[in-house]
N, C-alpha and C positions, 0 to 999 in steps of 0.2 A: 541578533537577529540572526537568520536562518533562511536561505531558500535553496531546495533541492529538486533537481528532475531526472528521472529515473526511466528507463524502457525496460520491459521486461519481455522474454523470450522463454519458448520452452526449448529444450535440447532436440525433438524432433516432433513432427506431426504426431507421431504415434503415442505420443506422450501425454500426460493429463494434467490439471492443477489439483494439487492434493492439500489438505491442512492436515499435518502429523502423519501418523498410519492410517488415518481415517479414508472413509470413500470419498473418490474424486468430487472435485467441487464444479469442474468444467472437464469435457472431453470433447472433442470435435475432430474426429480424423478426416472430415470432408473440407477443413479449411484450407486455404490458399496459400496461408504461411501460419508460422508458429509463432508470430508476435503476439503478446497478450494484450500489450497497450502500455501506456505512459502514465504515470504517476507525476503531479506537481505538489510540492510540500512546501508551505511556508509558516515558519514559527518564530516565538520570541521567548528568551530565558532571561531569568533575573536572579542574581544570588543577592539575598539579605545577610550578609555576614555567613558566618564558616557554619551555620546549622540550618539554615531556612532558604529554599529556593523554590521559583514556579515558574512554569513554562504554559505557553496556549499557542495554538496554531490551527492551521486548515490544511486539509490534504484533499486533493481531486485526483481520481482515475480515472482518465480517457480510455476506455476499451477499444481494443482492436477487433478484426472480424474474427478470430479465432473463438472469443467469449460472445457468447449469443445473447441477444436483447434480453434484458430481465436477470442477466447474472447479477447477484449481489455484492458488486464490487464498485461503488460509485465515489462518494465523498465522506468525509468525517470531519468534525471539529474536536478539538481537545483542550482539556486544560488539566495540569497537575501540580502537585506541591509534594515536596520533600524535607522531611525534618530529618535533621541527624542530632542524636544524644552524644 
């Protein structure tokens, strides 16, 4: 089992949030802080021998003032599995 807590900041207020080399996801030069927010992640992983593993978890992003309401960064649940031949 794991639990993680991260805080995200921009390098400066003149920067934006981008995905790869595409257009910005968020840009707010009028924000009072370059803090984007915090993420809490809890998950578990289980190995079933050398060839199969599964994992599941939940993550929640707590938006700070830089990200405007309605920005599509909120929460997600996941389940994954890996098979090795």
